[in-house]
N, C-alpha and C positions, 0 to 999 in steps of 0.2 A: 500611514503607508506601510506597508509589510517591508521588513527586512528581506536583503539578499537572500538568493536560494543557498541553501547550507548542503551541498551535494557530496562532499569529499568524506561523508563521517557514516558510522553505520546508525541507523534508526533505532529509538530508543521510546521507551513510555514516556508520555509527557511533551514529544515533539509537535510541531503544528505542522501539517502537511498538507497539498495538495495534489489532486488527480492530475497525472501529465496530461490525459488526455483532455482535460477540463480547464484551460488556464486560465478561465474566468471565473471559476467556480468558487464558491467558499471553501476558505479552508477546515479542516477537521485537526481535531486530537488523538494523538494514538494512547490507548487506554492499554494495551497489553500488546504481547508479540506471540506469532505461535508459527507451526512449520503446517505446511498443508500441501498437497499434490495438486497438482494442475495440467490438466490437459490443453494443450493450444490447436486449436482446428486449423486454424491457418498455416501452423508449421507442420504440426502432428498427423496432420490429417483427421478424417471422420472417425477412423476405426480405433475405439480406445483400447489401452493396454495398458493397465495401471501398474504391471508387472514392471515395464520400462522408466518409470517416471519416478525420479526421487523427490523427496519434500522440500519445499523453499521455503523462507523465510517471509511470514503474512504479518501486515500490521492489523491491529484489530482498532478499528477507526469509528470516532462520534463525530458525527455531522450534525450542524444544527437543523438541518432541514429532512433530516431523515427520523425515523421513529425509535430508531436505536442504534445500536454498533453493526458494522460490516466488517468484513474480512476482506485486504485487499493485499496482492504482492507485491511485495515490497518495491521491486524492480518499476512497477506501476505508479509510482509515489516521490512526489518531491519535497523535501523538508525545505520549510520555508522559516522556521524560527525553531532553534534548539533547546531544548530542556536543558536546565543545568544541571 
């Protein structure tokens, strides 16, 4: 059984995470942290203007069901087990 969610801390390399939109999905391991810009069309509209967007933290995550790593905005992830 997984430990309770650890949401009151900064995400870091080694944390076990799951995607908030897929609560029954398999967990992944954070292998790196980076900063990237994100344009959310549901909030910011269809016309993209990268000059008005600031980079936000992303976790580089390795899931067992993927062929490699993927970058996911930290706001879309939940820590389920913190690394030491």
